[in-house]
C-alpha positions in Angstrom: -21.3 14.0 19.8 -22.0 17.2 17.1 -19.6 19.3 18.9 -17.2 16.5 18.7 -17.8 16.2 15.2 -17.4 19.7 14.2 -14.3 20.2 15.8 -12.9 17.1 14.1 -14.4 18.4 10.6 -12.8 21.6 11.6 -9.5 20.1 12.0 -9.6 18.1 8.8 -10.6 21.1 7.0 -7.6 23.4 8.6 -5.2 20.0 7.1 -6.6 20.9 3.7 -6.1 24.6 4.2 -2.4 24.3 5.3 -1.2 21.4 3.4 2.3 20.2 3.7 4.4 17.3 1.8 3.0 14.3 1.6 5.2 11.7 0.5 4.4 8.3 -0.6 7.4 6.4 0.8 8.7 7.6 3.7 12.1 7.4 5.0 13.2 6.0 8.3 15.7 7.2 10.8 18.7 5.3 11.9 19.4 2.2 10.8 17.3 0.0 13.5 14.1 2.1 11.9 15.0 0.8 8.1 15.9 -2.5 9.1 12.6 -2.9 11.2 10.6 -1.3 8.5 11.8 -3.5 6.1 11.2 -6.7 7.7 8.0 -5.8 8.2 7.5 -5.3 4.3 8.9 -8.8 3.9 6.9 -10.2 6.4 3.9 -8.9 4.9 5.1 -10.6 1.5 5.3 -13.4 3.4 1.8 -13.2 4.8 0.2 -12.3 2.1 1.7 -15.1 -0.3 0.3 -17.6 2.6 -3.0 -16.4 2.9 -3.2 -16.7 -1.2 -1.4 -20.4 -0.7 -4.4 -21.1 1.7 -7.3 -19.5 -0.1 -5.9 -21.5 -3.5 -5.7 -24.7 -1.4 -9.0 -24.3 0.2 -10.7 -23.5 -3.2 -12.1 -20.6 -1.5 -11.1 -18.7 -4.5 -14.2 -20.0 -6.4 -16.5 -17.4 -4.3 -16.2 -14.0 -5.6 -15.6 -12.4 -2.4 -12.6 -14.5 -1.9 -11.2 -14.1 -5.3 -11.2 -10.4 -4.6 -9.3 -10.5 -1.6 -6.8 -13.0 -3.3 -6.4 -10.0 -5.7 -5.8 -7.6 -3.0 -3.3 -10.1 -1.0 -1.5 -9.8 -4.9 -1.4 -6.5 -5.3 0.1 -6.1 -1.7 2.6 -8.0 -2.4 3.5 -6.1 -5.5 3.1 -3.0 -3.2 5.8 -4.3 -0.7 8.1 -5.3 -2.7 7.7 -1.8 -4.6 8.1 -0.2 -1.4 11.0 -2.2 -0.4 13.0 -1.7 -3.2 12.4 2.2 -2.8 13.5 2.2 0.7 16.8 0.1 -0.3 17.9 2.3 -3.0 16.9 5.6 -1.1 17.8 5.0 2.2 19.9 1.5 2.7 22.0 2.0 -0.1 21.8 5.8 -0.9 22.4 5.1 -4.5 20.6 7.7 -5.8 20.5 11.4 -5.1 17.2 13.6 -5.4 17.7 17.0 -5.9 14.5 19.7 -6.3 14.4 21.2 -9.8 12.1 23.8 -9.2 8.0 24.0 -8.5 6.9 20.2 -8.6 10.1 18.8 -10.6 13.0 17.1 -9.0 15.9 15.8 -10.3 17.2 11.9 -9.9 20.6 11.6 -10.0 22.1 7.8 -10.0 25.6 8.6 -10.1 27.9 6.1 -11.7 25.5 3.8 -11.7 23.1 3.2 -14.8 20.6 5.8 -15.8 18.4 2.7 -15.7 18.5 2.9 -11.9 17.0 6.0 -11.6 14.1 5.3 -13.7 13.5 2.2 -11.2 13.6 4.2 -8.2 11.0 6.9 -9.8 8.9 3.9 -10.8 9.4 2.5 -7.3 8.2 5.7 -5.7 4.6 5.5 -7.6 3.8 2.7 -5.2 0.5 4.2 -4.5 -0.6 3.0 -8.2 -0.2 -0.7 -6.3 -1.8 0.4 -2.7 -4.8 1.8 -4.0 -5.8 -1.2 -5.9 -5.1 -3.5 -3.1 -7.3 -1.4 -0.9 -10.4 -1.5 -3.7 -9.7 -5.5 -4.3 -10.0 -5.9 -0.4 -12.9 -3.4 -0.1 -15.0 -5.3 -2.7 -13.9 -8.7 -1.4 -15.3 -7.8 2.1 -18.0 -6.2 0.7 -19.3 -9.0 -1.5 -18.4 -11.6 1.2 -21.0 -9.7 3.6 -23.4 -9.6 1.1 -22.9 -13.3 0.1 -23.5 -13.8 4.2 -26.6 -11.6 4.3 -28.3 -14.0 1.7 -27.4 -17.0 3.2 -28.9 -15.4 6.5 -31.8 -14.6 4.6 -32.2 -18.0 3.0 -32.0 -19.8 6.3 -34.2 -17.7 8.1 -37.2 -16.8 6.0 -39.6 -14.0 7.4 
């Protein structure tokens, strides 16, 4: 077990020492991959919307843990709409052209389209600003539900 841990740690360290481009919004080859992926974004939006509906319908959001999970679902919806938009502009409609401008800089050109489209694309590529809070809200919600369940269990079964 210790050997497996050391090998895993070595692999992770090697990955950090030899980094590659880490793109927040991935591109998908051929139209089938893009259509399936876009459909998955829409499905997750609908699923999270349904989760929020049922949490509110059953008044579970009165409990802090479920309220955090509701916030997570809302941010997952926003994240998926954002990623859907980035894929649509970049891969499906091909309305933006991205060119390296040296170092960490890129030039986003919207061509004949309004310049605001380039700004929208840039903002959409910052999808991690929605995804990370969603995951944190989910973590806080699950942690709170676990804590509350432990408290209820200890009250029901005193030592």
